[in-house]
N, C-alpha and C positions, 0 to 999 in steps of 0.2 A: 784597907782602903775599900770604899764602897764602889763596886764595879759600875754601878749605874751612873756615877758621877765621874769616874776616872780620876785623873789628877785634879779635876775641878773641885773635888771634895776638900782639897787643901787650900782653896783660895779664899780670899776675903770676898764673898759673893756680893757684898754690898757695893763693891766697886763696879759691878756690872748691872746693878739693879736701878730702876728708875727712882728718883728722889721722891720723898713724901709729897702727895698731891698730884703727881703726874698721872695722866690718863692710863688706864690699864692697857698694857702692851705698847705704850707709847714712850715718849721721852720728854724731858723738859726742853723747851725751845732754847736754842743757842748754847747748849751745854758743850763746853770745850774741854779738851784734855789739858789737865794741869800738869806742871812738872812732877808732881808726886803721884799721878795716876798710874796704877800698875795692877794688872789682874794676876800677877805672879806671886807665889810663895817666895819667901826670902831665899835667894840663892838658886832658885829653880827657873830655868829659862823657857819653860813651856807650861801651858795649861790647856786642858781639853774638857769639853762639856758634851752632854747628851741633850740636844734640843734642836728644834726646827731652825733652819738657817736664818730665815727672816726674823723670827721672834728673837733669836739670839743677837742678831745684829742690832735690833731695836734697843737692846740693853747696853750697847757700847756707847761711850761718849763720842761727841763729834770729833772728827779729825784725829782719831786715836790709833790708827793703823798706818804703817808705812808702806805696806805692800800686800795686795791680795793675789794669791795664786790658788785657783780653785777649778774644780771639775764637777759641775752639777750632773746628776743622773737625768740627762735631758730626755725630752718627750720622744724623740725619734728612736731611742733605744727600744721602746715598746714595739715599734713597727718591725725593727730588725729581729727582736725576740719572737714576735708572732710568726714570722716567716722562716725562722730557724737559722738566720745568718749570724746570730750572736749567741752561740750555744752555751757559752759560759754563764749566761744570765738565766738559763733555765733552772727550774727546780728539779734537780736530778741527783744521782749519786756523785757526779763530778762537782756539783755545786749544791750542797745540801740545804742551803738557806736562801730565802728570799732576801738578799742582802740589803736592798734599799728600795724605797718608794721612788717612783718617777717624780721629778720636779716639772710640773706642766709649764708650757710656754706662757700661759696666761699669767703666771706669777713673776715673769721676768721684770716687769716695770717696778713692782714693789721691792724686788731684790736689788735692782740697780740703784734705786733711790737710796736705799740704806747703805749700799757699798759706797756710793758717792759721798754721802753724809759722813761716814765714819773714816774714809780715807783722808789722810792729811794732804794739804796742798803740795803741789809739785811732786807727785808720786805716781806710781804705775799700778795697773791692774791687768792680770793675765787670766783669760778664761779659756780652758780647754773646750773644744767644740768639734762637731762634725760639719760637713759641708751644708747639710740641711738646716741645722740649728743656727749657723752663722747668719743666715738671712733674717732670722727672727731676733737674735741677740744684738746684732750690731745696731740697728736703728733704735731698739729699746734703750740701749746703753747711751747712745748719743742724745736721745731725748731727755735723759736725766743729767746731762752735762758733760759726759766723758768725751774726750777727743779720741777717735779711732785712728791708729797709725797704720796697721797692716795685719794680715794674718801671718803668723809664723807657722812653719811646717815641722812637725815631728815625724821624721822618717824612721819607721820601725824595723827597717832592714829586711824583713821577710813578709811575704804575702799573708794577708788575712782572709776572712771569709768574703763571700760575694758570688754573684752569678755572672758578672761581666766586669772587666777592668778591676780585678780584685784589689781591695784596699791594702795599702801598706803604710798609710800615713794618717795622722790626725792634725787638726789645726789648733793653734793657740792664738786667740784674738788678743792683740796688744792695744790696751787703752791707756790714756793718760789723763790726770787731773792737774791742771796747771802746766808747768813745764819742767822737765827734769831730763838731763842728758844721761844716756846709758853709760855704764862704766867703760866698756870696750867697744869702740866703733868698728873693730875688725871682725866681730862675731857675725856670721852669716844668718840669714833668715830661715835656714834649714838646720834643725838640730837632729843629729843622727845618733840613735841609740836603740838597741834591741828592746822589744817590749818584754814585760814580765810574763813568764810562763808559769802556769799552775799556781798563780797567786790569787789575791783578792780580785773579784770581778771588776774589770776596767781599771785595774791598778796601773798607775803611771810610775815609771822608774824615777827614783830620787834624783838620778843624774840629770834628767830633763829639767826638773824644778831647780836644781843647783845652778844651771845656766841662767835661768830667769832671775833667781835671787841674787846672784853675783852681779848681774847687769843693773839691777834696780834698787839695791840697798847697800848699806855699809854695816859693819859689825855693830851689834847692839840694837839695831832697829827691829821693829815688830812686824813679823810676817803672819798673816791670818788666812785661814781657810774655813769657810762656813759649810763646805761639803767635804769633810776631812777624809772620809773613806778609810783607807789603810794607813793614813798618816804619812804618806811619802813626802808631801811638801813640808811637814813638820820635821821629819828626819833630815831633810836637806837643809832647812833653816838652822836647826840646832847644830848640825855638823859644821856649818859655816860660821858659827859664832853669832848668829842672830837669835832673837827670841821668837817664840811661836805660840799662837793662841788659835784654837779651832774648835769646831763642833760638828757633830753628826747626829742624825735622828736615830741611827741604828746603834743599839747597845753593843752588838758584835763588833762594829767598826770602832767604837770608843775603846773597847777592851783591847783590840788589836793595836790601835794607835798608841795607847798607853804603854803597852808592852814594848813596842818598837822604840818609843821615845825613852823609856827607862833603859833600854839597851845602849842607847847613844849617850845618855847622861843620867846616871842612876841616883841623882841627888834627891829625887822625890820619894825614894823608898822610906 
């Protein structure tokens, strides 16, 4: 397997490519998911790629995804890294790689346009965020057509870094396209689970994504993550009987995600 492509090397790449005559980096207007559309190899419920998030999304057909769960490396991380409150993101012995490039706030409009286009009607979109990025992301997503319901809170159970009122939570912004009821109305808006220690920088526990995926999909539906990172959302999706497709610009992330997905379901070997 070509590590630069991950599981994506086994896909029918034409299914994700613009048709002949389409503008470079663009898409054919009105391209819809057909019943036969699938980015997956036969019998394999996941596919991963190494590509910029927005460029990858532009290659997906309209309304081809049932749920987005994603965690962009948002711009505010640079501020925290610069003042030393996010030590795991430093280039050091504890974190020997510059794992990811920051996704600037200025790119949110193009990202949300593609997320809205590729998300099927009556579906949900969850965006991990911090308190600062929320005020940028929410209006940008609404401008592209999403309905914002509320911020969910992930309680990490233990204090994190900071100089005052030290953080022990992150936000998950809950958006909707069309109208879809969540599976269990008794689930609260605070998801409590310890953060991952000594893992991939900013890694989210699969258990948090599992709550979101259970609430917003049924078995067999497609969960996508254009900022795949360590593959936690993919592990959660495949473990719950959903299908997963994702990308990351980092080869290290693609290799890690591929390994984790193979551990859950080895059929791509």
